[in-house]
mmJSON file of the N, C-alpha and C atoms, coordinates in Angstrom:
{"data_MODEL":{"atom_site":{
"group_PDB":["ATOM","ATOM","ATOM","ATOM","ATOM","ATOM","ATOM","ATOM","ATOM","ATOM","ATOM","ATOM","ATOM","ATOM","ATOM","ATOM","ATOM","ATOM","ATOM","ATOM","ATOM","ATOM","ATOM","ATOM","ATOM","ATOM","ATOM","ATOM","ATOM","ATOM","ATOM","ATOM","ATOM","ATOM","ATOM","ATOM","ATOM","ATOM","ATOM","ATOM","ATOM","ATOM","ATOM","ATOM","ATOM","ATOM","ATOM","ATOM","ATOM","ATOM","ATOM","ATOM","ATOM","ATOM","ATOM","ATOM","ATOM","ATOM","ATOM","ATOM","ATOM","ATOM","ATOM","ATOM","ATOM","ATOM","ATOM","ATOM","ATOM","ATOM","ATOM","ATOM","ATOM","ATOM","ATOM","ATOM","ATOM","ATOM","ATOM","ATOM","ATOM","ATOM","ATOM","ATOM","ATOM","ATOM","ATOM","ATOM","ATOM","ATOM","ATOM","ATOM","ATOM","ATOM","ATOM","ATOM","ATOM","ATOM","ATOM","ATOM","ATOM","ATOM","ATOM","ATOM","ATOM","ATOM","ATOM","ATOM","ATOM","ATOM","ATOM","ATOM","ATOM","ATOM","ATOM","ATOM","ATOM","ATOM","ATOM","ATOM","ATOM","ATOM","ATOM","ATOM","ATOM","ATOM","ATOM","ATOM","ATOM","ATOM","ATOM","ATOM","ATOM","ATOM","ATOM","ATOM","ATOM","ATOM","ATOM","ATOM","ATOM","ATOM","ATOM","ATOM","ATOM","ATOM","ATOM","ATOM","ATOM","ATOM","ATOM","ATOM","ATOM","ATOM","ATOM","ATOM","ATOM","ATOM","ATOM","ATOM","ATOM","ATOM","ATOM","ATOM","ATOM","ATOM","ATOM","ATOM","ATOM","ATOM","ATOM","ATOM","ATOM","ATOM","ATOM","ATOM","ATOM","ATOM","ATOM","ATOM","ATOM","ATOM","ATOM","ATOM","ATOM","ATOM","ATOM","ATOM","ATOM","ATOM","ATOM","ATOM","ATOM","ATOM","ATOM","ATOM","ATOM","ATOM","ATOM","ATOM","ATOM"],
"id":[1,2,3,4,5,6,7,8,9,10,11,12,13,14,15,16,17,18,19,20,21,22,23,24,25,26,27,28,29,30,31,32,33,34,35,36,37,38,39,40,41,42,43,44,45,46,47,48,49,50,51,52,53,54,55,56,57,58,59,60,61,62,63,64,65,66,67,68,69,70,71,72,73,74,75,76,77,78,79,80,81,82,83,84,85,86,87,88,89,90,91,92,93,94,95,96,97,98,99,100,101,102,103,104,105,106,107,108,109,110,111,112,113,114,115,116,117,118,119,120,121,122,123,124,125,126,127,128,129,130,131,132,133,134,135,136,137,138,139,140,141,142,143,144,145,146,147,148,149,150,151,152,153,154,155,156,157,158,159,160,161,162,163,164,165,166,167,168,169,170,171,172,173,174,175,176,177,178,179,180,181,182,183,184,185,186,187,188,189,190,191,192,193,194,195,196,197,198,199,200,201],
"type_symbol":["N","C","C","N","C","C","N","C","C","N","C","C","N","C","C","N","C","C","N","C","C","N","C","C","N","C","C","N","C","C","N","C","C","N","C","C","N","C","C","N","C","C","N","C","C","N","C","C","N","C","C","N","C","C","N","C","C","N","C","C","N","C","C","N","C","C","N","C","C","N","C","C","N","C","C","N","C","C","N","C","C","N","C","C","N","C","C","N","C","C","N","C","C","N","C","C","N","C","C","N","C","C","N","C","C","N","C","C","N","C","C","N","C","C","N","C","C","N","C","C","N","C","C","N","C","C","N","C","C","N","C","C","N","C","C","N","C","C","N","C","C","N","C","C","N","C","C","N","C","C","N","C","C","N","C","C","N","C","C","N","C","C","N","C","C","N","C","C","N","C","C","N","C","C","N","C","C","N","C","C","N","C","C","N","C","C","N","C","C","N","C","C","N","C","C","N","C","C","N","C","C"],
"label_atom_id":["N","CA","C","N","CA","C","N","CA","C","N","CA","C","N","CA","C","N","CA","C","N","CA","C","N","CA","C","N","CA","C","N","CA","C","N","CA","C","N","CA","C","N","CA","C","N","CA","C","N","CA","C","N","CA","C","N","CA","C","N","CA","C","N","CA","C","N","CA","C","N","CA","C","N","CA","C","N","CA","C","N","CA","C","N","CA","C","N","CA","C","N","CA","C","N","CA","C","N","CA","C","N","CA","C","N","CA","C","N","CA","C","N","CA","C","N","CA","C","N","CA","C","N","CA","C","N","CA","C","N","CA","C","N","CA","C","N","CA","C","N","CA","C","N","CA","C","N","CA","C","N","CA","C","N","CA","C","N","CA","C","N","CA","C","N","CA","C","N","CA","C","N","CA","C","N","CA","C","N","CA","C","N","CA","C","N","CA","C","N","CA","C","N","CA","C","N","CA","C","N","CA","C","N","CA","C","N","CA","C","N","CA","C","N","CA","C","N","CA","C","N","CA","C","N","CA","C","N","CA","C","N","CA","C"],
"label_alt_id":[null,null,null,null,null,null,null,null,null,null,null,null,null,null,null,null,null,null,null,null,null,null,null,null,null,null,null,null,null,null,null,null,null,null,null,null,null,null,null,null,null,null,null,null,null,null,null,null,null,null,null,null,null,null,null,null,null,null,null,null,null,null,null,null,null,null,null,null,null,null,null,null,null,null,null,null,null,null,null,null,null,null,null,null,null,null,null,null,null,null,null,null,null,null,null,null,null,null,null,null,null,null,null,null,null,null,null,null,null,null,null,null,null,null,null,null,null,null,null,null,null,null,null,null,null,null,null,null,null,null,null,null,null,null,null,null,null,null,null,null,null,null,null,null,null,null,null,null,null,null,null,null,null,null,null,null,null,null,null,null,null,null,null,null,null,null,null,null,null,null,null,null,null,null,null,null,null,null,null,null,null,null,null,null,null,null,null,null,null,null,null,null,null,null,null,null,null,null,null,null,null],
"label_comp_id":["MET","MET","MET","GLY","GLY","GLY","ASN","ASN","ASN","SER","SER","SER","THR","THR","THR","ALA","ALA","ALA","THR","THR","THR","ARG","ARG","ARG","ILE","ILE","ILE","LEU","LEU","LEU","LEU","LEU","LEU","LEU","LEU","LEU","ILE","ILE","ILE","VAL","VAL","VAL","ALA","ALA","ALA","VAL","VAL","VAL","LEU","LEU","LEU","ALA","ALA","ALA","ALA","ALA","ALA","CYS","CYS","CYS","LEU","LEU","LEU","ALA","ALA","ALA","GLY","GLY","GLY","MET","MET","MET","THR","THR","THR","VAL","VAL","VAL","GLY","GLY","GLY","TRP","TRP","TRP","VAL","VAL","VAL","THR","THR","THR","TRP","TRP","TRP","ALA","ALA","ALA","ILE","ILE","ILE","GLU","GLU","GLU","PRO","PRO","PRO","SER","SER","SER","ALA","ALA","ALA","ALA","ALA","ALA","GLN","GLN","GLN","THR","THR","THR","LEU","LEU","LEU","ILE","ILE","ILE","ALA","ALA","ALA","GLY","GLY","GLY","GLY","GLY","GLY","SER","SER","SER","ALA","ALA","ALA","PHE","PHE","PHE","SER","SER","SER","SER","SER","SER","ALA","ALA","ALA","LEU","LEU","LEU","ALA","ALA","ALA","LEU","LEU","LEU","MET","MET","MET","LEU","LEU","LEU","ALA","ALA","ALA","SER","SER","SER","TYR","TYR","TYR","ASN","ASN","ASN","PHE","PHE","PHE","VAL","VAL","VAL","MET","MET","MET","ARG","ARG","ARG","ARG","ARG","ARG","ASP","ASP","ASP","ALA","ALA","ALA"],
"label_asym_id":["A","A","A","A","A","A","A","A","A","A","A","A","A","A","A","A","A","A","A","A","A","A","A","A","A","A","A","A","A","A","A","A","A","A","A","A","A","A","A","A","A","A","A","A","A","A","A","A","A","A","A","A","A","A","A","A","A","A","A","A","A","A","A","A","A","A","A","A","A","A","A","A","A","A","A","A","A","A","A","A","A","A","A","A","A","A","A","A","A","A","A","A","A","A","A","A","A","A","A","A","A","A","A","A","A","A","A","A","A","A","A","A","A","A","A","A","A","A","A","A","A","A","A","A","A","A","A","A","A","A","A","A","A","A","A","A","A","A","A","A","A","A","A","A","A","A","A","A","A","A","A","A","A","A","A","A","A","A","A","A","A","A","A","A","A","A","A","A","A","A","A","A","A","A","A","A","A","A","A","A","A","A","A","A","A","A","A","A","A","A","A","A","A","A","A","A","A","A","A","A","A"],
"label_entity_id":["1","1","1","1","1","1","1","1","1","1","1","1","1","1","1","1","1","1","1","1","1","1","1","1","1","1","1","1","1","1","1","1","1","1","1","1","1","1","1","1","1","1","1","1","1","1","1","1","1","1","1","1","1","1","1","1","1","1","1","1","1","1","1","1","1","1","1","1","1","1","1","1","1","1","1","1","1","1","1","1","1","1","1","1","1","1","1","1","1","1","1","1","1","1","1","1","1","1","1","1","1","1","1","1","1","1","1","1","1","1","1","1","1","1","1","1","1","1","1","1","1","1","1","1","1","1","1","1","1","1","1","1","1","1","1","1","1","1","1","1","1","1","1","1","1","1","1","1","1","1","1","1","1","1","1","1","1","1","1","1","1","1","1","1","1","1","1","1","1","1","1","1","1","1","1","1","1","1","1","1","1","1","1","1","1","1","1","1","1","1","1","1","1","1","1","1","1","1","1","1","1"],
"label_seq_id":[1,1,1,2,2,2,3,3,3,4,4,4,5,5,5,6,6,6,7,7,7,8,8,8,9,9,9,10,10,10,11,11,11,12,12,12,13,13,13,14,14,14,15,15,15,16,16,16,17,17,17,18,18,18,19,19,19,20,20,20,21,21,21,22,22,22,23,23,23,24,24,24,25,25,25,26,26,26,27,27,27,28,28,28,29,29,29,30,30,30,31,31,31,32,32,32,33,33,33,34,34,34,35,35,35,36,36,36,37,37,37,38,38,38,39,39,39,40,40,40,41,41,41,42,42,42,43,43,43,44,44,44,45,45,45,46,46,46,47,47,47,48,48,48,49,49,49,50,50,50,51,51,51,52,52,52,53,53,53,54,54,54,55,55,55,56,56,56,57,57,57,58,58,58,59,59,59,60,60,60,61,61,61,62,62,62,63,63,63,64,64,64,65,65,65,66,66,66,67,67,67],
"pdbx_PDB_ins_code":[null,null,null,null,null,null,null,null,null,null,null,null,null,null,null,null,null,null,null,null,null,null,null,null,null,null,null,null,null,null,null,null,null,null,null,null,null,null,null,null,null,null,null,null,null,null,null,null,null,null,null,null,null,null,null,null,null,null,null,null,null,null,null,null,null,null,null,null,null,null,null,null,null,null,null,null,null,null,null,null,null,null,null,null,null,null,null,null,null,null,null,null,null,null,null,null,null,null,null,null,null,null,null,null,null,null,null,null,null,null,null,null,null,null,null,null,null,null,null,null,null,null,null,null,null,null,null,null,null,null,null,null,null,null,null,null,null,null,null,null,null,null,null,null,null,null,null,null,null,null,null,null,null,null,null,null,null,null,null,null,null,null,null,null,null,null,null,null,null,null,null,null,null,null,null,null,null,null,null,null,null,null,null,null,null,null,null,null,null,null,null,null,null,null,null,null,null,null,null,null,null],
"Cartn_x":[44.108,44.165,45.617,45.472,47.312,47.658,48.463,49.215,50.148,48.941,49.087,48.338,49.29,48.803,47.036,46.563,45.301,44.712,45.179,44.371,44.14,44.973,45.276,44.437,44.373,43.446,41.875,41.446,40.102,40.202,40.829,40.837,40.35,41.291,41.435,39.98,39.636,38.481,37.258,36.988,36.161,36.396,37.424,37.475,37.222,37.033,36.85,35.453,35.183,33.157,32.586,33.159,32.715,32.521,33.983,33.716,32.883,33.087,32.124,30.357,29.99,28.55,28.589,29.542,29.327,29.632,29.832,30.346,29.241,28.505,27.284,25.982,25.955,24.961,25.367,26.273,26.416,25.986,26.794,25.72,24.363,24.054,22.476,21.299,22.313,21.66,22.022,23.063,23.307,22.509,22.016,21.542,20.654,19.306,18.319,18.21,19.271,18.97,18.817,20.155,20.221,20.873,20.114,20.642,21.961,22.974,23.674,25.414,25.346,26.241,27.434,28.269,29.778,29.042,28.484,29.102,28.54,27.004,27.233,28.765,29.381,31.396,31.8,32.049,32.533,31.826,30.967,30.83,31.024,30.573,30.275,32.35,32.867,34.304,35.046,34.402,35.222,35.068,33.041,32.603,33.709,33.68,34.293,36.259,37.012,38.01,38.141,37.477,37.533,37.033,36.393,35.844,37.128,37.556,38.574,39.603,40.323,41.472,41.132,39.766,39.66,39.831,39.148,38.658,40.396,41.606,42.876,43.455,43.275,43.382,43.278,42.226,41.697,42.285,42.301,42.885,44.239,45.004,46.391,47.07,45.44,46.216,45.698,44.778,43.721,45.44,46.224,47.196,48.591,48.421,50.271,50.372,51.379,51.901,51.497,51.695,51.602,50.574,49.683,47.743,47.5],
"Cartn_y":[-59.324,-60.572,-60.803,-62.299,-62.957,-63.426,-63.756,-64.009,-65.682,-66.263,-67.606,-68.336,-69.795,-70.29,-70.668,-71.338,-71.685,-70.537,-69.524,-67.996,-67.886,-67.897,-68.138,-68.994,-70.35,-71.281,-70.942,-70.807,-69.452,-68.862,-67.823,-67.047,-67.39,-68.607,-68.855,-69.945,-70.111,-71.555,-70.037,-69.583,-68.133,-67.519,-67.732,-66.931,-67.716,-69.311,-70.292,-70.193,-70.142,-70.552,-69.041,-67.713,-66.914,-67.013,-67.017,-67.667,-68.635,-69.559,-70.347,-70.252,-69.522,-68.601,-67.778,-66.751,-66.03,-66.911,-67.346,-68.388,-69.575,-69.722,-71.132,-69.544,-68.361,-67.687,-67.374,-66.445,-66.028,-67.063,-68.486,-69.66,-70.059,-69.408,-69.815,-69.052,-67.692,-66.389,-66.793,-66.994,-67.204,-68.434,-69.685,-70.748,-70.384,-69.516,-69.324,-68.017,-67.245,-66.405,-66.864,-68.053,-68.84,-70.416,-71.194,-72.082,-72.987,-72.865,-73.499,-73.308,-74.442,-74.71,-74.096,-74.304,-73.721,-72.544,-71.846,-70.203,-69.681,-70.968,-70.74,-70.972,-72.353,-72.758,-71.114,-70.715,-69.364,-68.508,-68.236,-67.26,-67.277,-69.016,-68.631,-68.84,-69.536,-69.536,-68.508,-67.775,-65.594,-65.912,-65.213,-64.948,-65.861,-67.207,-67.444,-66.668,-66.977,-66.396,-65.292,-64.012,-62.803,-62.447,-63.657,-62.799,-63.34,-65.056,-65.526,-64.437,-64.087,-63.037,-61.59,-61.216,-60.343,-60.194,-61.619,-61.695,-62.136,-62.773,-62.625,-61.811,-61.304,-59.258,-58.701,-58.491,-58.159,-58.803,-59.785,-60.931,-60.766,-59.706,-59.675,-58.272,-57.456,-56.077,-55.776,-56.472,-56.832,-56.897,-58.109,-59.128,-58.777,-57.543,-56.475,-56.458,-56.354,-55.936,-54.073,-53.553,-51.828,-51.54,-51.998,-51.884,-51.675],
"Cartn_z":[14.542,13.955,13.822,14.764,14.533,12.514,13.032,11.848,11.722,12.651,12.691,11.968,11.627,10.572,9.953,11.524,11.588,10.831,11.761,11.367,9.775,8.441,7.279,6.53,7.35,7.235,6.816,8.221,8.223,7.083,6.985,6.412,4.349,4.012,3.178,2.79,3.903,3.44,3.223,4.482,3.878,2.639,1.92,0.635,-0.633,-0.356,-1.488,-1.272,-0.158,0.241,-0.114,0.028,-0.746,-2.454,-2.188,-4.136,-5.067,-3.824,-4.993,-5.168,-4.024,-3.948,-4.741,-4.903,-6.336,-8.022,-7.683,-9.04,-9.519,-8.156,-8.638,-8.72,-8.334,-8.7,-9.995,-10.049,-12.175,-12.903,-12.43,-13.144,-13.055,-11.979,-12.06,-13.099,-12.728,-13.693,-15.067,-15.798,-17.221,-17.584,-16.687,-17.29,-17.574,-16.704,-16.294,-17.39,-18.162,-19.258,-20.571,-20.621,-21.934,-22.183,-21.935,-21.039,-22.102,-21.805,-22.575,-21.254,-21.429,-20.387,-20.919,-22.134,-22.08,-21.953,-22.138,-21.3,-20.057,-19.319,-17.707,-17.438,-17.608,-17.174,-17.092,-18.618,-18.459,-17.336,-17.438,-16.426,-15.4,-14.654,-13.303,-12.539,-13.758,-13.593,-13.403,-14.447,-14.059,-12.903,-12.985,-11.303,-10.123,-9.831,-8.994,-8.844,-10.573,-9.863,-9.902,-10.569,-9.77,-8.378,-7.97,-6.501,-5.339,-6.11,-5.264,-5.303,-6.17,-6.277,-5.607,-5.305,-4.794,-3.429,-3.272,-1.542,-0.999,-1.894,-1.074,-1.597,-2.271,-1.862,-0.745,-1.16,0.047,1.92,2.127,3.072,2.996,2.704,2.123,2.704,1.849,2.597,3.56,4.666,6.158,6.611,6.917,7.541,7.794,6.423,6.689,7.866,8.582,9.843,9.417,8.607,8.657,8.06,8.617,7.806,8.79],
"occupancy":[1.0,1.0,1.0,1.0,1.0,1.0,1.0,1.0,1.0,1.0,1.0,1.0,1.0,1.0,1.0,1.0,1.0,1.0,1.0,1.0,1.0,1.0,1.0,1.0,1.0,1.0,1.0,1.0,1.0,1.0,1.0,1.0,1.0,1.0,1.0,1.0,1.0,1.0,1.0,1.0,1.0,1.0,1.0,1.0,1.0,1.0,1.0,1.0,1.0,1.0,1.0,1.0,1.0,1.0,1.0,1.0,1.0,1.0,1.0,1.0,1.0,1.0,1.0,1.0,1.0,1.0,1.0,1.0,1.0,1.0,1.0,1.0,1.0,1.0,1.0,1.0,1.0,1.0,1.0,1.0,1.0,1.0,1.0,1.0,1.0,1.0,1.0,1.0,1.0,1.0,1.0,1.0,1.0,1.0,1.0,1.0,1.0,1.0,1.0,1.0,1.0,1.0,1.0,1.0,1.0,1.0,1.0,1.0,1.0,1.0,1.0,1.0,1.0,1.0,1.0,1.0,1.0,1.0,1.0,1.0,1.0,1.0,1.0,1.0,1.0,1.0,1.0,1.0,1.0,1.0,1.0,1.0,1.0,1.0,1.0,1.0,1.0,1.0,1.0,1.0,1.0,1.0,1.0,1.0,1.0,1.0,1.0,1.0,1.0,1.0,1.0,1.0,1.0,1.0,1.0,1.0,1.0,1.0,1.0,1.0,1.0,1.0,1.0,1.0,1.0,1.0,1.0,1.0,1.0,1.0,1.0,1.0,1.0,1.0,1.0,1.0,1.0,1.0,1.0,1.0,1.0,1.0,1.0,1.0,1.0,1.0,1.0,1.0,1.0,1.0,1.0,1.0,1.0,1.0,1.0,1.0,1.0,1.0,1.0,1.0,1.0],
"B_iso_or_equiv":[0.0,0.0,0.0,0.0,0.0,0.0,0.0,0.0,0.0,0.0,0.0,0.0,0.0,0.0,0.0,0.0,0.0,0.0,0.0,0.0,0.0,0.0,0.0,0.0,0.0,0.0,0.0,0.0,0.0,0.0,0.0,0.0,0.0,0.0,0.0,0.0,0.0,0.0,0.0,0.0,0.0,0.0,0.0,0.0,0.0,0.0,0.0,0.0,0.0,0.0,0.0,0.0,0.0,0.0,0.0,0.0,0.0,0.0,0.0,0.0,0.0,0.0,0.0,0.0,0.0,0.0,0.0,0.0,0.0,0.0,0.0,0.0,0.0,0.0,0.0,0.0,0.0,0.0,0.0,0.0,0.0,0.0,0.0,0.0,0.0,0.0,0.0,0.0,0.0,0.0,0.0,0.0,0.0,0.0,0.0,0.0,0.0,0.0,0.0,0.0,0.0,0.0,0.0,0.0,0.0,0.0,0.0,0.0,0.0,0.0,0.0,0.0,0.0,0.0,0.0,0.0,0.0,0.0,0.0,0.0,0.0,0.0,0.0,0.0,0.0,0.0,0.0,0.0,0.0,0.0,0.0,0.0,0.0,0.0,0.0,0.0,0.0,0.0,0.0,0.0,0.0,0.0,0.0,0.0,0.0,0.0,0.0,0.0,0.0,0.0,0.0,0.0,0.0,0.0,0.0,0.0,0.0,0.0,0.0,0.0,0.0,0.0,0.0,0.0,0.0,0.0,0.0,0.0,0.0,0.0,0.0,0.0,0.0,0.0,0.0,0.0,0.0,0.0,0.0,0.0,0.0,0.0,0.0,0.0,0.0,0.0,0.0,0.0,0.0,0.0,0.0,0.0,0.0,0.0,0.0,0.0,0.0,0.0,0.0,0.0,0.0],
"pdbx_formal_charge":[null,null,null,null,null,null,null,null,null,null,null,null,null,null,null,null,null,null,null,null,null,null,null,null,null,null,null,null,null,null,null,null,null,null,null,null,null,null,null,null,null,null,null,null,null,null,null,null,null,null,null,null,null,null,null,null,null,null,null,null,null,null,null,null,null,null,null,null,null,null,null,null,null,null,null,null,null,null,null,null,null,null,null,null,null,null,null,null,null,null,null,null,null,null,null,null,null,null,null,null,null,null,null,null,null,null,null,null,null,null,null,null,null,null,null,null,null,null,null,null,null,null,null,null,null,null,null,null,null,null,null,null,null,null,null,null,null,null,null,null,null,null,null,null,null,null,null,null,null,null,null,null,null,null,null,null,null,null,null,null,null,null,null,null,null,null,null,null,null,null,null,null,null,null,null,null,null,null,null,null,null,null,null,null,null,null,null,null,null,null,null,null,null,null,null,null,null,null,null,null,null],
"auth_seq_id":[1,1,1,2,2,2,3,3,3,4,4,4,5,5,5,6,6,6,7,7,7,8,8,8,9,9,9,10,10,10,11,11,11,12,12,12,13,13,13,14,14,14,15,15,15,16,16,16,17,17,17,18,18,18,19,19,19,20,20,20,21,21,21,22,22,22,23,23,23,24,24,24,25,25,25,26,26,26,27,27,27,28,28,28,29,29,29,30,30,30,31,31,31,32,32,32,33,33,33,34,34,34,35,35,35,36,36,36,37,37,37,38,38,38,39,39,39,40,40,40,41,41,41,42,42,42,43,43,43,44,44,44,45,45,45,46,46,46,47,47,47,48,48,48,49,49,49,50,50,50,51,51,51,52,52,52,53,53,53,54,54,54,55,55,55,56,56,56,57,57,57,58,58,58,59,59,59,60,60,60,61,61,61,62,62,62,63,63,63,64,64,64,65,65,65,66,66,66,67,67,67],
"auth_comp_id":["MET","MET","MET","GLY","GLY","GLY","ASN","ASN","ASN","SER","SER","SER","THR","THR","THR","ALA","ALA","ALA","THR","THR","THR","ARG","ARG","ARG","ILE","ILE","ILE","LEU","LEU","LEU","LEU","LEU","LEU","LEU","LEU","LEU","ILE","ILE","ILE","VAL","VAL","VAL","ALA","ALA","ALA","VAL","VAL","VAL","LEU","LEU","LEU","ALA","ALA","ALA","ALA","ALA","ALA","CYS","CYS","CYS","LEU","LEU","LEU","ALA","ALA","ALA","GLY","GLY","GLY","MET","MET","MET","THR","THR","THR","VAL","VAL","VAL","GLY","GLY","GLY","TRP","TRP","TRP","VAL","VAL","VAL","THR","THR","THR","TRP","TRP","TRP","ALA","ALA","ALA","ILE","ILE","ILE","GLU","GLU","GLU","PRO","PRO","PRO","SER","SER","SER","ALA","ALA","ALA","ALA","ALA","ALA","GLN","GLN","GLN","THR","THR","THR","LEU","LEU","LEU","ILE","ILE","ILE","ALA","ALA","ALA","GLY","GLY","GLY","GLY","GLY","GLY","SER","SER","SER","ALA","ALA","ALA","PHE","PHE","PHE","SER","SER","SER","SER","SER","SER","ALA","ALA","ALA","LEU","LEU","LEU","ALA","ALA","ALA","LEU","LEU","LEU","MET","MET","MET","LEU","LEU","LEU","ALA","ALA","ALA","SER","SER","SER","TYR","TYR","TYR","ASN","ASN","ASN","PHE","PHE","PHE","VAL","VAL","VAL","MET","MET","MET","ARG","ARG","ARG","ARG","ARG","ARG","ASP","ASP","ASP","ALA","ALA","ALA"],
"auth_asym_id":["A","A","A","A","A","A","A","A","A","A","A","A","A","A","A","A","A","A","A","A","A","A","A","A","A","A","A","A","A","A","A","A","A","A","A","A","A","A","A","A","A","A","A","A","A","A","A","A","A","A","A","A","A","A","A","A","A","A","A","A","A","A","A","A","A","A","A","A","A","A","A","A","A","A","A","A","A","A","A","A","A","A","A","A","A","A","A","A","A","A","A","A","A","A","A","A","A","A","A","A","A","A","A","A","A","A","A","A","A","A","A","A","A","A","A","A","A","A","A","A","A","A","A","A","A","A","A","A","A","A","A","A","A","A","A","A","A","A","A","A","A","A","A","A","A","A","A","A","A","A","A","A","A","A","A","A","A","A","A","A","A","A","A","A","A","A","A","A","A","A","A","A","A","A","A","A","A","A","A","A","A","A","A","A","A","A","A","A","A","A","A","A","A","A","A","A","A","A","A","A","A"],
"auth_atom_id":["N","CA","C","N","CA","C","N","CA","C","N","CA","C","N","CA","C","N","CA","C","N","CA","C","N","CA","C","N","CA","C","N","CA","C","N","CA","C","N","CA","C","N","CA","C","N","CA","C","N","CA","C","N","CA","C","N","CA","C","N","CA","C","N","CA","C","N","CA","C","N","CA","C","N","CA","C","N","CA","C","N","CA","C","N","CA","C","N","CA","C","N","CA","C","N","CA","C","N","CA","C","N","CA","C","N","CA","C","N","CA","C","N","CA","C","N","CA","C","N","CA","C","N","CA","C","N","CA","C","N","CA","C","N","CA","C","N","CA","C","N","CA","C","N","CA","C","N","CA","C","N","CA","C","N","CA","C","N","CA","C","N","CA","C","N","CA","C","N","CA","C","N","CA","C","N","CA","C","N","CA","C","N","CA","C","N","CA","C","N","CA","C","N","CA","C","N","CA","C","N","CA","C","N","CA","C","N","CA","C","N","CA","C","N","CA","C","N","CA","C","N","CA","C","N","CA","C","N","CA","C","N","CA","C"],
"pdbx_PDB_model_num":[1,1,1,1,1,1,1,1,1,1,1,1,1,1,1,1,1,1,1,1,1,1,1,1,1,1,1,1,1,1,1,1,1,1,1,1,1,1,1,1,1,1,1,1,1,1,1,1,1,1,1,1,1,1,1,1,1,1,1,1,1,1,1,1,1,1,1,1,1,1,1,1,1,1,1,1,1,1,1,1,1,1,1,1,1,1,1,1,1,1,1,1,1,1,1,1,1,1,1,1,1,1,1,1,1,1,1,1,1,1,1,1,1,1,1,1,1,1,1,1,1,1,1,1,1,1,1,1,1,1,1,1,1,1,1,1,1,1,1,1,1,1,1,1,1,1,1,1,1,1,1,1,1,1,1,1,1,1,1,1,1,1,1,1,1,1,1,1,1,1,1,1,1,1,1,1,1,1,1,1,1,1,1,1,1,1,1,1,1,1,1,1,1,1,1,1,1,1,1,1,1]
}}}
């Protein structure tokens, strides 16, 4: 894969969409277990942020020149 700007933007969009999917899934499961809006937002938000961090770190590792 190249290091062009278009490739990086595409990978960023894919990472954000995957993190949104993870956050929504955790939010729905949390809401199904206990219908509390605050708990659902905390669980979904933390799942989103951790999934996004993991995806961006893995993309950074893959896009390095020495990898």
